[in-house]
N, C-alpha and C positions, 0 to 999 in steps of 0.2 A: 134389911128388908133393899134387893135391887129396885132400882127404879120404874127398870122394866114392868116388873110385878105390880108395882104402886100405882103408873100408869095403866097396865090392865085394869086394876081395879077400880080406879074411876072413870075409865073408859064403860065399864059394864053398871056402874052404879050415876053415875052423870042425869038419869032419869029421876034421881030419887032425891039427887042433894045438888045444888050449884058446885059446878066445878071450881071456882073459886075455893070454897070453903072444903074439899076435899084435897086442895093441894097444901090446905094451911093446914089442914091436920095430918096428912103425911109429909109434911114440909119437902112439895115440891114446888117448882116454877110452874103457871101456869101459861108460861111458853113453851115452858121443856115439855109440857103434857100435851099443847099443842103439835110442837116439833114435830114428837115422837109420830100422832095420830096421823101426819102426810110424810111420815118416815117409809120408802118401800123396804118391802120384806125382805131381809137379809137371805144371800142363800144359804147361810149355815141355818137359819129358822124355817126353811124350805127344804132340809134334807132333813133334817132334826124330825118334822112334821111323816116325814116321806117315808123314815127309818120306823118311827113309832108303828103308822100304820101297819108297816109290813111287818113288824113283835104282834101288832095285836093278831094278825092274820094267820102267824103260825101256830100261836097260842089257841 
């Protein structure tokens, strides 16, 4: 499973369980998670979101 997917899961579940536990279970570092949180959204991610919206409107 890609780290971005793991980090997104941790971000959604951190109100349920401590981040340290989630990182241990998913075998990622806490510092990596916090760096991911503070990283700006990439141009590719923005483009994919716009494309997904456009496709959704088409159908």
